N, C-alpha and C positions, 0 to 999 in steps of 0.2 A: 530552507534545508539546514539540521545542527550539524550537520553529512558535513554539505562540502563548507566550504568557507569559502567568502565573497567573491577570492581570487581568481575560484575556478572559469566561472565565466562559462558557467555552462548553463547552452540552448538550446533549442528545435529549431534546425533548419529546414527548411522547407525544399528550399534549393538542391543544394543537398543530397536530401534523399528521395528526391526525383518526386516532388509530391506536391499539393498543391495543398491550399483549407478550405476549399470550395465546399464541403460538402457544412463545415464547423459554419463558412461566411452564412453560407442558405438556411441551416437551422435559423438563430441569430436573428436573420430579416424574417423567416417567418412566429419566430418568437415562441419555435413548438417545447411541448414539457412533453411529448407522447412514448409515455410507457411502452422498451422496445422489448425485455424481457419481465415484466410483469411482477414486481415486486416479490424477485426469487427472492433465499437465505442463500446460503454459501457457509459450506463450512469445509477448512483447508488443509490438508495434514501438514505440517511442518517435518519435512523428515530430518535437520539436523541445523545444529548455528549452524550461522555462513555469516559473520559480523564483518563491514558494519551493516548489512542486507536482514539477514533473520538475528535475534536474543533475544535473552527473556533477560528479564532486569529486577531486584531483591528488592526489597522494603527498605534497604539501608542505601540504593543505589549503585550495590553492585552486577556489573556489567556481568552476565554468564554469556561466554562467545567462544569456547571451544570446547573440543568435542569429550577430552575431559573432566569436565566440568561439571557433565552432564550429571546431573543428582538427578533424587526426587522428583526436585522442581522443577525437571522438562517436564514430568509429566504432570506438574501439575494445573490443573487449566484456571484456580487461582491467581496466579504468579504469569499474567500475559506477558504473550508477545508484542519483541517491538520490532524498529530497526526499517532502514529507506523501503520496502518491500509491504510493509506494513502498513508504515503514513501512506503509502501510494497506494494502496487497499483502501486507508479509511474519507483518503482525500476522493475516491472514483466512487465513496459510499455515498459522501454529500455532494457532489453536484451529479450523482443521479435524480434528484427526488426521487427518488420513492421505491425508484424501479432495481436497487439493489435494496433491501429491508435492509439485514442484520450480516455481518459473517464471522463467524468462531471461529477462530486457531487451536491445532488439539492437535 
């Protein structure tokens, strides 16, 4: 992701988190594309800017990331939310294979 430099060496450790990837491996072996939640649409209310996790980027590239910058564009749904959380949700939508149809942030 653009938010973390490659030198941060961020990864998930099953050993550290006291877990296994058994479920994931089982699903890969089965080749399962089972719908778990039935193709839902999600509407998420964004409470405030939290840079770099939640922000808005104006068409000129300006990133709005502090509460004092919360003007009309905060309430303007044509100016999309961005940030780590939004990128994460978008990736979940992609890998859900249609199980999550759409996420709207407002």
